[in-house]
C-alpha positions, 0 to 999 in steps of 0.5 A: 868413908869414900864419897857421896852419891855424886861427890868426893870428900876431902879432909885437911889436917895442917898442910896435908889434904887427904882424899880417897884414891881413884879406884872403882869405889869413887867417881874420879870426876872433872871437879875432883881433878881440878881441885887436885891440881889447885891443891898442888898449886898451893904446894900442899901434900895430898894423901890418897888413902881411904878416910876413916871415921877416926880421921875426922876427929882432929881435922882442920877443914873438910869439903866435898866436890861435885859438878853441881855443888863445886867446892862445898865446905863441911862445917859440921858432921854427926855420927860416931864422931861429932865435930864442928868446923869453920870454913878454912883458908885452903877451902876458901882459896880453892873456891876462889880459884875454881870460881876464877876458872869458871869466869874464864871459861864463860868468857871463852878464855 
């Protein structure tokens, strides 16, 4: 699993965040870069590896990033693996941090 047509996938298991490495298969956009900076601020490890369907079985949180939907939690996915999630603390914290930056930008800071 790499990404949506204009979004990037992130999964979280414990203190480790996983997302696809930046290469010709994904859009390495501004929102993705900001989120990677925020994750680093939180002291979390980021693993840049392709996400396999098997990886989705035991995750704690998942979200996508994009310019239009910013940071959007994934609460359920279906397919070979069916899994329900809650919006976790890291996802909420990243959303809050992103929104703070948006407000600062709008205020000219």
